[in-house]
C-alpha positions in Angstrom: 112.6 111.2 55.6 110.9 109.9 52.4 112.3 106.4 52.6 110.9 103.0 53.7 114.3 101.9 55.1 116.3 103.2 58.1 119.8 104.7 57.6 122.6 102.3 58.2 124.4 102.1 61.6 127.8 100.7 62.1 127.1 99.9 65.8 124.3 97.6 67.0 121.7 99.5 68.9 119.8 98.4 72.0 116.4 96.8 71.0 113.2 98.5 72.1 110.8 96.2 73.9 107.8 98.0 72.3 107.3 100.6 69.6 104.2 102.7 69.5 103.2 103.3 65.8 100.8 105.9 64.3 100.0 106.6 60.7 97.9 109.3 59.2 97.7 111.4 56.0 97.8 114.5 58.2 101.1 115.9 59.5 102.5 115.7 63.0 102.7 119.5 63.2 104.3 121.7 65.9 102.4 124.9 65.2 99.7 126.1 67.6 96.9 125.6 68.1 97.1 121.8 67.8 94.2 120.0 66.1 92.6 117.0 67.9 94.7 114.3 66.0 97.9 116.2 66.8 97.0 116.4 70.5 96.3 112.6 70.4 99.7 112.0 68.8 101.4 114.2 71.4 99.9 112.3 74.3 100.8 109.0 72.7 104.3 110.2 72.0 104.7 111.3 75.7 103.4 107.8 76.7 106.2 106.1 74.7 108.8 108.4 76.1 107.7 107.8 79.7 108.2 104.0 79.3 111.3 104.1 77.1 109.5 102.8 74.0 110.0 103.7 70.4 107.5 106.1 68.8 107.0 106.3 65.0 104.6 108.7 63.4 104.3 108.2 59.6 102.6 110.8 57.5 101.4 108.6 54.6 100.5 109.9 51.1 103.1 112.6 51.7 103.2 113.5 48.0 99.5 114.0 47.7 97.9 117.5 47.9 95.2 116.9 50.5 93.5 120.3 50.3 89.7 119.6 49.9 90.2 115.9 49.4 88.3 113.4 51.6 90.3 111.0 53.8 89.2 108.1 51.5 91.5 109.5 48.8 94.4 107.3 47.7 97.5 107.5 50.0 99.4 104.3 49.2 99.5 101.8 46.3 99.5 98.0 46.2 101.1 96.7 43.0 98.2 94.3 42.4 95.3 95.7 44.4 95.7 99.3 43.3 95.4 102.6 45.2 94.3 102.5 48.8 93.2 105.1 51.4 95.3 106.2 54.3 93.7 103.7 56.7 95.2 100.8 54.6 98.7 102.4 54.9 98.9 101.5 58.6 99.7 97.9 57.6 103.0 98.6 55.8 103.8 101.4 58.3 103.7 98.8 61.1 105.7 96.3 59.0 108.3 99.0 58.3 108.9 99.5 62.0 109.2 95.8 62.7 111.7 95.4 59.8 113.8 98.6 60.3 113.1 99.7 63.8 112.8 103.3 65.1 115.8 105.6 65.0 118.0 102.7 64.0 116.9 100.6 67.0 115.1 97.3 66.4 111.6 96.9 67.8 110.6 93.5 69.4 106.9 94.3 69.3 104.7 97.1 68.0 101.5 98.6 69.3 99.6 100.4 66.6 97.1 103.1 67.7 94.7 105.1 65.5 94.9 108.9 65.3 91.6 109.1 67.2 92.7 106.7 70.0 94.6 108.0 73.0 96.4 106.3 75.9 94.6 107.3 79.1 96.6 105.5 81.7 100.1 107.0 81.1 101.6 105.1 84.0 100.6 101.6 82.9 103.1 99.9 80.6 101.9 97.8 77.7 103.1 94.6 79.4 101.2 95.6 82.6 98.1 96.1 80.5 98.4 92.7 78.9 99.1 91.2 82.4 95.9 92.8 83.6 93.9 91.3 80.7 95.4 87.9 81.6 94.5 88.4 85.3 90.9 89.1 84.6 90.5 86.0 82.5 90.8 87.3 78.9 90.7 84.1 76.8 93.1 85.6 74.2 95.9 85.3 76.8 94.8 82.1 78.4 97.7 79.8 79.0 100.0 82.6 77.7 102.0 83.2 80.8 105.7 82.9 80.3 105.4 82.5 76.5 104.3 84.3 73.4 102.1 82.0 71.3 100.1 84.9 69.8 101.3 86.8 66.7 98.8 89.6 66.5 96.4 90.8 69.3 93.5 93.1 68.4 91.1 95.1 70.5 87.5 93.9 70.1 84.9 95.9 68.2 82.4 96.3 71.1 79.7 97.4 70.9 79.4 97.3 67.1 80.7 93.7 66.7 81.7 92.4 70.1 82.9 89.1 68.8 85.0 90.7 66.1 88.3 92.7 65.9 88.8 96.5 65.8 92.0 97.4 63.9 92.3 100.8 65.5 94.4 99.2 68.4 96.5 96.2 67.8 99.7 94.5 69.0 102.2 92.7 66.7 105.0 90.3 67.8 107.9 90.8 65.5 109.5 87.5 66.4 106.5 85.2 66.1 105.2 85.6 62.6 103.5 88.9 63.1 105.1 90.6 60.2 104.0 87.8 57.9 100.4 88.3 59.0 100.7 92.0 58.2 102.0 91.1 54.7 99.1 88.7 54.1 96.6 91.4 55.3 98.1 93.9 53.0 97.9 91.5 50.1 94.2 90.7 50.7 91.9 91.6 47.9 89.1 93.9 49.1 88.2 96.0 46.1 85.0 97.3 47.7 86.9 98.8 50.7 90.1 100.0 49.1 88.8 103.5 49.4 85.7 103.1 51.5 84.8 102.4 55.1 85.6 100.0 56.8 88.7 100.1 54.7 91.5 97.7 55.9 89.4 96.3 58.8 86.9 94.5 56.4 89.2 91.7 55.2 90.7 91.1 58.6 87.4 91.1 60.4 85.8 88.9 57.8 88.7 86.5 57.8 88.5 86.2 61.6 84.7 86.1 62.1 83.8 83.9 59.2 86.8 81.5 58.8 89.3 82.0 61.7 91.8 82.2 58.9 94.9 82.2 61.1 93.7 80.1 64.0 94.9 81.3 67.4 97.9 83.2 65.9 95.5 86.1 65.5 93.5 86.8 68.6 90.9 89.3 69.8 91.1 90.7 73.4 87.6 90.4 74.8 88.5 92.8 77.6 89.8 95.5 75.2 86.7 97.6 75.0 87.8 101.1 73.9 84.6 102.6 72.6 82.4 103.9 75.3 78.6 104.2 74.8 78.5 107.1 77.2 81.0 109.6 78.5 81.9 109.5 81.2 81.5 105.7 81.5 78.7 104.4 83.7 80.0 103.7 87.2 79.6 99.9 86.8 80.4 99.6 83.1 83.1 97.1 82.2 85.6 99.3 80.4 89.2 99.3 79.2 91.3 101.5 81.5 94.1 101.9 79.0 93.0 103.5 75.7 90.0 105.6 74.7 88.9 105.3 71.0 86.8 107.8 69.1 88.5 111.0 70.4 87.5 113.7 68.0 86.6 117.4 68.5 83.5 116.9 66.3 82.1 114.5 68.9 81.7 117.3 71.4 83.6 119.7 73.7 84.2 117.0 76.4 86.7 115.3 74.2 88.7 118.6 73.9 88.7 118.9 77.7 89.9 115.3 78.0 92.8 115.8 75.5 93.9 119.1 77.2 93.9 117.3 80.6 95.9 114.3 79.2 98.4 116.7 77.7 98.9 118.4 81.0 99.2 115.1 82.8 101.7 113.8 80.2 104.0 116.8 80.6 104.0 116.3 84.4 105.1 112.6 84.4 108.7 111.7 84.1 110.3 108.5 82.7 109.5 105.3 84.6 112.4 103.3 83.2 116.1 104.0 82.7 116.1 103.0 79.0 116.1 105.8 76.4 113.2 106.1 74.0 113.5 106.5 70.3 111.3 108.9 68.3 110.9 109.1 64.5 108.7 111.2 62.2 108.5 110.2 58.6 106.8 111.4 55.4 106.0 108.4 53.2 104.9 108.7 49.6 102.3 106.5 47.9 104.8 103.9 46.7 106.6 103.3 50.0 104.7 100.0 50.7 105.7 98.6 47.3 109.4 99.5 47.9 109.2 98.2 51.4 108.0 94.7 50.5 110.3 94.5 47.5 113.4 95.3 49.7 115.8 92.6 50.9 114.6 93.1 54.5 111.2 91.8 53.5 112.6 88.3 53.4 111.8 88.4 57.1 108.2 89.2 56.3 106.9 86.2 54.3 103.1 86.0 53.9 101.5 83.9 56.6 99.8 80.5 55.8 96.2 79.7 56.7 95.5 77.5 59.7 95.7 73.8 59.2 92.7 72.4 57.2 92.0 75.7 55.6 93.0 76.8 52.1 93.7 80.4 51.0 90.8 82.1 49.4 92.0 82.0 45.8 93.3 85.2 44.3 92.1 87.1 47.3 94.9 85.8 49.5 94.7 84.3 52.9 91.8 86.6 54.1 88.4 85.7 52.8 87.6 89.3 52.0 84.6 90.2 50.0 82.1 88.7 52.4 79.8 91.6 53.3 80.1 92.5 56.9 76.3 92.4 57.3 76.0 88.7 56.4 76.0 87.8 60.1 74.5 84.4 59.6 77.8 83.0 58.3 79.9 84.2 61.2 81.4 81.5 63.4 79.9 81.9 66.9 82.6 81.9 69.6 80.3 79.8 71.8 80.8 76.9 69.3 84.2 77.7 67.9 87.6 77.3 69.6 90.1 80.2 69.2 92.1 78.0 66.8 89.1 77.7 64.5 88.1 74.2 65.3 84.4 73.5 66.1 83.2 72.6 69.5 82.0 69.0 69.8 78.4 68.4 69.0 76.2 69.2 71.9 79.0 71.2 73.6 79.3 74.9 74.2 82.2 77.2 75.2 81.6 79.2 78.4 81.7 83.0 78.5 79.9 83.7 75.2 76.2 84.5 74.8 74.0 86.2 72.2 74.5 90.0 72.3 70.9 90.7 73.3 71.9 93.6 75.5 73.0 95.5 72.4 69.5 95.3 70.8 68.6 98.7 72.2 71.5 100.3 70.3 70.2 98.7 67.1 66.7 100.1 67.8 68.2 103.5 68.3 69.7 103.4 64.8 73.3 102.6 65.9 75.1 99.9 63.9 75.4 96.7 65.8 75.4 93.1 64.9 72.9 92.2 67.6 71.3 89.8 68.1 73.2 87.7 65.5 76.6 88.0 67.1 77.8 87.1 70.6 79.3 89.1 73.5 81.8 87.9 76.1 80.2 87.6 79.5 83.0 86.5 81.9 84.4 89.9 82.6 86.0 89.7 86.0 86.4 93.0 87.8 89.9 94.3 88.1 90.0 95.7 91.6 92.7 98.2 90.8 90.6 99.7 88.0 87.6 100.0 90.3 89.6 101.5 93.1 91.1 104.1 90.8 87.6 104.9 89.5 86.4 105.3 93.2 89.4 107.2 94.4 92.2 108.4 92.2 94.9 108.8 94.9 96.9 106.0 93.3 97.6 108.1 90.2 99.4 111.5 89.8 96.9 114.3 90.4 96.8 115.7 86.8 96.3 112.2 85.4 93.6 111.5 88.0 91.7 114.6 86.9 91.9 113.6 83.2 90.7 110.1 83.8 87.9 111.3 86.0 86.4 112.9 82.8 86.4 109.5 81.2 85.9 106.8 83.8 83.4 108.4 86.2 85.9 109.1 88.9 84.4 109.1 92.4 81.0 108.5 91.0 81.6 104.7 91.1 81.8 104.8 94.9 78.8 107.1 95.1 76.7 105.0 92.6 77.8 101.8 94.5 76.7 103.2 97.8 73.4 104.4 96.4 72.7 101.0 95.0 73.5 99.3 98.3 71.3 101.8 100.2 68.5 100.9 97.8 69.0 97.2 98.3 68.9 97.5 102.1 65.9 99.7 102.0 64.0 97.3 99.8 64.9 94.4 102.1 64.3 96.1 105.4 66.5 93.4 106.9 69.9 95.0 107.4 73.0 95.2 105.2 74.3 91.7 105.9 71.0 89.9 105.2 70.4 92.1 102.1 73.8 91.3 100.6 73.3 87.6 101.4 70.0 87.6 99.5 71.5 89.6 96.6 74.6 87.4 96.1 72.6 84.2 96.3 70.2 85.5 93.8 73.0 86.3 91.4 75.2 83.2 91.6 73.2 80.3 93.1 70.2 78.3 92.0 66.9 79.5 93.4 65.6 77.7 96.5 61.8 77.7 96.4 60.2 77.6 99.9 63.4 78.8 101.6 63.7 82.2 103.2 66.3 84.1 101.2 67.1 86.2 104.4 68.3 83.2 106.3 70.5 81.6 103.7 73.6 82.3 105.7 72.4 79.9 108.4 72.8 76.1 108.0 69.4 75.6 109.6 67.7 76.8 106.4 69.2 74.0 104.4 68.7 70.2 104.1 72.0 69.3 105.7 75.6 70.3 105.5 76.3 69.2 102.0 73.3 71.2 100.7 74.6 74.3 102.6 78.1 73.8 101.3 76.9 73.3 97.7 75.0 76.5 97.7 77.8 78.7 99.0 80.4 77.0 96.8 78.5 78.4 93.9 78.5 81.9 95.4 81.9 82.2 97.1 84.2 82.7 94.1 82.2 85.7 92.9 81.8 87.5 96.2 84.7 90.0 96.2 84.2 91.0 92.6 80.4 91.4 93.1 80.7 93.6 96.1 83.4 95.7 94.5 81.8 96.2 91.1 78.2 96.5 92.1 78.4 98.2 95.5 82.0 99.8 95.5 82.9 97.7 98.6 86.6 97.0 98.5 88.9 95.2 100.8 90.7 97.7 103.1 94.4 96.9 102.6 95.2 98.4 106.0 93.8 95.3 107.7 96.0 92.9 105.8 97.9 90.8 108.4 95.0 91.2 110.9 92.7 88.6 112.4 89.3 90.4 112.5 87.0 89.4 115.4 83.5 90.7 114.7 81.2 90.5 117.7 78.2 92.3 116.3 76.8 93.2 119.7 74.2 96.0 119.7 70.6 95.1 118.9 71.9 91.5 118.6 71.6 89.3 120.6 69.0 91.2 122.5 66.3 90.4 119.9 66.0 87.1 121.6 66.0 85.1 118.4 67.7 81.7 118.5 69.4 82.7 115.2 71.4 85.4 117.1 72.8 83.8 120.2 75.9 84.2 122.2 78.2 81.2 121.7 79.2 79.0 124.5 82.6 79.7 126.3 84.0 76.5 124.7 83.6 78.2 121.3 86.3 80.7 122.1 88.7 77.8 123.2 87.9 76.2 119.8 88.7 79.6 118.0 92.0 79.8 119.8 93.0 76.3 118.7 91.8 76.8 115.1 93.6 80.1 114.7 96.8 78.6 116.0 96.6 75.6 113.8 95.9 77.8 110.7 98.8 80.1 111.5 96.5 83.1 111.5 97.9 86.6 112.3 98.5 87.1 116.0 97.5 90.8 115.6 93.8 90.9 116.4 91.3 93.7 116.0 88.0 93.4 117.8 85.0 95.0 116.1 82.1 95.4 118.5 79.7 97.6 116.4 78.0 98.6 119.6 76.3 101.7 118.1 74.4 99.8 115.4 70.7 99.3 115.8 70.2 102.0 118.5 70.7 99.8 121.6 69.6 100.9 125.0 72.3 102.1 127.5 72.3 98.9 129.5 72.6 96.8 126.4 75.6 98.9 125.2 77.3 98.5 128.5 76.7 94.7 128.3 78.2 94.6 124.8 81.3 96.6 125.9 81.8 94.2 128.8 81.5 91.2 126.4 84.0 92.7 124.1 86.4 93.4 126.9 86.1 89.8 128.1 86.8 88.4 124.6 89.7 90.7 124.2 91.1 89.6 127.6 90.8 85.9 126.7 92.6 86.4 123.4 95.3 88.5 125.0 95.8 85.8 127.6 96.2 83.4 124.7 99.3 85.4 123.5 97.6 87.6 120.9 98.2 91.3 120.3 94.7 92.6 120.7 93.3 96.1 119.9 89.8 97.5 119.4 88.5 99.0 116.1 87.9 102.8 116.2 84.6 103.8 117.7 81.8 104.9 115.3 83.0 102.8 112.3 80.1 102.7 109.8 78.8 99.5 108.3 80.6 100.3 105.0 83.9 100.8 106.8 83.5 97.7 108.9 82.6 95.5 106.0 85.6 96.7 104.0 87.8 96.0 107.0 86.5 92.4 107.3 87.1 92.0 103.5 90.7 93.2 103.9 91.5 91.1 107.0 93.6 88.0 106.7 91.3 86.0 108.9 87.7 86.5 110.1 86.2 85.3 113.4 82.5 85.8 114.1 81.6 86.5 117.8 78.1 85.2 117.2 76.1 83.9 114.3 75.8 87.0 112.0 74.9 87.6 108.4 77.2 90.7 108.4 80.5 88.9 108.8 79.3 85.9 106.8 80.1 87.1 103.3 83.6 88.4 104.1 84.2 85.1 105.9 83.0 83.0 103.0 85.2 85.0 100.6 88.2 84.4 102.9 87.4 80.6 103.0 87.2 80.5 99.2 90.8 81.6 99.1 91.9 79.2 101.9 92.1 81.8 104.6 90.6 81.1 108.1 86.9 81.9 108.7 85.6 80.8 112.1 82.0 81.1 113.2 79.5 79.6 115.7 77.6 78.4 112.6 80.2 75.8 112.1 80.6 75.0 115.8 77.3 75.3 117.7 74.5 72.7 117.9 71.4 73.6 115.9 68.4 71.6 117.3 66.9 74.6 119.1 67.2 76.8 116.1 65.6 74.1 113.9 62.7 73.8 116.4 62.2 77.6 116.3 62.2 77.7 112.5 59.7 74.9 112.4 57.5 76.8 114.8 57.6 79.9 112.7 56.9 78.0 109.5 53.9 76.2 111.0 52.5 79.5 112.3 52.8 80.9 108.8 51.1 77.8 107.3 54.2 76.7 105.5 54.7 73.3 107.2 57.9 72.0 108.7 61.3 72.9 107.4 62.2 69.8 105.3 
């Protein structure tokens, strides 16, 4: 219908929690074969139907004959700013949905998505996606739980301008001033980009990057990285698992395969909610925006005011448009600017932002990027569910898993992680536990000159308990994320509710090193008391790891006897004890310890140390002889080794 307003309804209709909005000068056609933008629209429509959202596709510039005309040709008109290209028309198209709803049903919030951007996780709701962003520390949603202080959220323009917005994917709250921001954006004067790239993004990006025009009412999601530098994404690349931007057939055949796979997946997934979706297709002529904002409904869409302490930019409206996007020296650096636009106190600095040096290679290759004058967000915390799905897609429907594997590397994350771990261990020649201790310390703790990085799991290598605790307090909060993102080592959920007892008896303790000693019998009595006091699970699994290190037959027999004795003691203490399956690999055992609810080390061991410290960081029990046994003999041994190497005593 060629109208900016919805038809009247005599009965109130159930509001839609979200409406997915698309706008393009090209039609939503039903004829075959579908072009790439039509395939994108079909997938996004399916997504809205699956979740009971509204879906509105507006063909803008419907009265224009587009044959042979470029996409910069005028498609909608502003009464004061003149004719504008189709990209600008998205702004009144979103406002129209917020003012009039979809199919007569009001929309609480709207998600606009470009016609070259496609939802790739069809089973993830928009709210779940925003919850994920909050969970991994996105500052745009910090302190946002249980409330809606934001008016407009935008994806970020990584890797072109990582500290600026991309208007190809945005979220608007209809009840919190979002429509007014759209109105001010539409009213911005940007003569140079009315019909030229970057079109409507220029005034909004400039207003945000150079002045923070609207304070924290308009926010940029640092975790919303929808443009990939390579396809499929690198195994350890921090990516957005929700939307892929830049999906065009002209970019190569892989994109066609992705769209075909997503269409197949969309058709196979049924609704996830009971509420009915609403779908609307409209043809809007060039004057629809003027009529929309002149209508009585537009009283609910008054232009937004600039943030406190900032005046509107004269006749250009609220957004300081006209600043060339290449004038990077004027941009407000996030490291020294709060989200509300206020400056950080002199001498201070906001965490998580650093110069985008890593993008300099892209600039050298001729790709547009603001590096090194802009900043990139550095506090990306791995979202384990994303990584698990990239390692093994069994959590998703099979057709969707196949489609996402073309984008997010699929099983290669696990393969790449294991290859990286094998390389680390080979380079260390000191075993997996020691290698990971060295690696995690190097990443997250201050260097310790003169201290052996191999022995940092042992208190004897530190200058007292406080020094030891300080070192591992720096490392512990990062361990689980580091192991998952870098080495594809995930907590095995099947061991949740288990107390894992890791004896590590094979080549150890037969090496006769004081570092690897059997604990005294009183240690196990202490373990029993501590587990009881902590309320640890009574279900116990004993991991003996007897096959590791190629032990001799008599050593293996001794280890089995030791494991049997420990199991008998714990069983007599009222615990439900079983043994881990024989032949578990180091990978499987480490993931089991990471997944357990409590960890007990049967002897000092670097292998169980990191899972144990990760547990302790979350308040779960971790018991080890390191925190029980006396250390004088070990200190004497270390001093002897150091003197023999000409290093002097261990101070």
